[in-house]
C-alpha positions, 0 to 999 in steps of 0.5 A, a space after each residue: 804650341 809656341 806663341 806666334 808674334 806678328 810684327 812689322 817687316 825689317 830689312 833683315 827679313 828681305 831674304 826670308 820673304 824673297 825665298 818664299 815667293 816661288 810658292 806663289 806659282 805653286 797652284 796651276 796658273 793660267 797658261 798665259 801667266 809666266 811664273 818667271 815674270 810674276 816672280 821678278 815683279 813680286 821680287 822688285 815690288 817687295 824689295 822696294 817696299 822693304 827698303 823704302 817703305 810706303 806709308 800706305 802699305 804694310 808688310 807683317 812677319 809672323 814669327 815664333 816668339 821663342 826662337 824668332 824664326 820667321 814663319 810667313 808674311 803678309 803684304 798689305 796695300 790700299 786699293 780703290 773699289 772700281 764702283 764705289 771709288 772708296 779706298 780699302 785694304 788689299 792683301 797683295 801677297 800672303 805666304 806661309 813657309 812650307 814647314 809652318 803650314 797647317 799651324 794657323 799662321 795664315 789665319 793669324 796673318 789674315 786677322 792682322 790684315 783685318 786689324 790693319 784695315 780697320 786701323 786705317 779706317 776702311 770697311 772692306 778688305 780684298 784679295 785676289 786668288 788664282 781659281 785653281 788655288 783651292 786650299 787658299 780659297 777654302 781658307 779665305 771662305 772660312 774667314 768670311 771672304 766671299 767671291 766678288 768678280 771673276 776675271 777672264 783672259 784670252 790671249 789674242 
């Protein structure tokens, strides 16, 4: 198995990241979520983050060390806990390219998220996941994440 390198994003990674975004809508979405709107918002946020950057956020790319083929990415932000009002690391997006799935790339990116969060001096790392995304939830739980709050919605 080739060695995997995790590195900071560059502007040259933009097309690769944008090409993966449609897979965010693969799991069954709540009926009020419009996948086109979700995709548009994620594209705008990630394009801006890649082009302009933010010292509070980070995007990392997983790539094959030998071929430099991009395999996935993770987008990290600083969040603030509602109750404790303390900043923490937050995984905004994590996507592994379809051809690279099942090779441990997601775990490597999650490990990078933990390291980045610790380097920032935070003790908590959070993420959001759609309830029907059972595969992702299983991965997160295997890495020690536990459910916190469940968000419900109702269209009026």
